[in-house]
C-alpha positions in Angstrom: 133.0 183.4 141.7 129.3 183.0 142.3 128.1 179.5 143.2 124.8 178.7 141.4 124.2 175.1 142.4 125.7 172.8 145.0 125.3 169.0 145.1 125.1 168.2 148.8 124.0 164.6 148.0 127.4 163.9 146.4 129.2 164.7 149.6 126.7 162.6 151.5 126.9 159.5 149.3 130.6 159.6 148.2 134.1 160.3 149.6 135.3 163.0 147.1 139.0 162.5 146.7 139.9 164.8 143.8 138.1 167.6 142.0 138.5 169.1 138.5 137.1 172.3 137.0 135.4 171.9 133.6 133.7 174.2 131.2 130.3 173.4 129.7 129.1 173.4 126.1 125.8 175.2 126.3 123.2 176.0 123.6 120.6 178.7 123.2 119.1 180.0 126.4 120.8 177.6 128.8 123.1 180.2 130.3 120.2 182.5 131.0 118.5 179.8 132.9 121.7 179.0 134.8 122.1 182.7 135.8 118.5 182.6 137.0 119.5 179.7 139.2 117.1 177.2 137.6 119.4 174.2 137.7 119.6 170.9 139.6 122.7 168.7 140.0 121.0 166.2 142.3 120.5 163.3 139.8 123.4 164.1 137.5 126.4 161.9 136.7 129.4 162.0 134.3 130.5 159.5 131.7 133.5 159.3 129.4 132.5 158.5 125.8 134.9 158.5 122.9 137.7 160.3 124.7 135.3 163.1 125.9 133.5 163.7 129.2 129.7 164.2 129.2 127.3 165.0 132.0 123.9 163.4 131.9 120.7 164.1 133.9 121.7 167.7 134.8 118.4 169.5 134.7 118.5 173.1 133.4 114.9 174.4 133.3 113.7 176.1 130.1 114.1 179.8 130.0 110.7 181.6 130.5 111.1 184.1 127.6 112.9 181.6 125.4 109.8 180.5 123.3 110.9 178.3 120.4 114.6 178.7 121.1 114.4 176.8 124.4 116.4 173.6 125.0 115.8 170.1 126.2 116.1 170.3 130.0 118.0 167.0 130.7 120.0 166.6 127.5 123.6 165.3 127.6 126.1 168.1 127.7 129.8 168.0 126.8 132.4 169.1 129.4 135.6 170.9 128.4 138.7 169.4 130.0 142.3 169.0 128.9 143.3 165.7 127.4 145.7 164.9 130.2 142.9 165.5 132.8 140.6 163.1 130.9 143.3 160.4 130.9 143.9 160.9 134.6 140.1 160.6 135.3 139.8 157.6 133.0 142.6 155.8 135.0 140.9 156.5 138.3 137.4 155.5 137.2 138.7 152.2 135.8 139.5 151.3 139.4 136.8 149.4 141.2 134.3 151.6 143.1 135.2 155.0 141.7 132.8 157.3 139.9 132.7 160.8 138.5 130.2 163.2 140.1 129.2 166.8 139.6 129.7 168.6 142.9 129.0 172.3 142.1 128.2 174.7 139.3 129.4 178.3 139.5 130.1 181.4 137.3 133.7 182.4 136.9 134.5 185.5 134.8 130.9 185.3 133.5 131.4 181.7 132.2 129.7 178.6 133.6 132.1 176.2 135.2 131.3 172.8 136.7 133.3 171.2 139.5 133.5 167.4 139.1 134.9 165.1 141.6 136.2 161.5 141.6 134.5 159.7 144.4 134.2 156.4 146.1 130.8 155.3 147.4 130.1 155.4 151.1 128.6 152.5 153.0 125.6 153.0 155.3 127.8 153.0 158.5 130.1 155.6 156.9 127.2 158.0 156.3 126.1 157.6 159.9 129.6 158.3 161.1 129.8 161.5 159.0 126.5 162.7 160.3 127.6 162.1 163.9 130.9 164.0 163.3 129.0 166.9 161.8 126.6 167.1 164.7 129.4 166.9 167.2 131.3 169.7 165.4 128.2 171.9 165.3 127.6 171.3 169.1 131.2 172.2 169.9 131.1 175.3 167.8 127.8 176.3 169.5 129.3 175.7 173.0 132.4 177.8 172.1 130.3 180.6 170.8 128.1 180.6 174.0 131.2 180.4 176.2 132.9 183.4 174.6 129.8 185.6 175.1 
């Protein structure tokens, strides 16, 4: 499994409670751009439309040698999930405060897979607390490393 893109902002802005693995419906030269690492998940979000899940604002840059076969970089893309997973996601999203966010994109058996998570938005004080905890963990790891030398 090779991770292509990671959405660090999703973990900063949301408490991710549950994750799902979804396939992507791609066209033309999009997979070549993904393999080249020309993708951004930063502004992307997922929606359920007509019983299907779509990802919007995921930016896959046009392939350099693609000429007229290139694709629209920020088009809406369909995600491939089982129907029972979609129903589970729909029930959770209908609750107040929950949303569906793309967390990472990776290649698994030469196929592009997207990990999406159900998250609840963090408040400002929660974000500060998370940063303090990360910094304290980093300092303790550094101290342990220096002590063991």
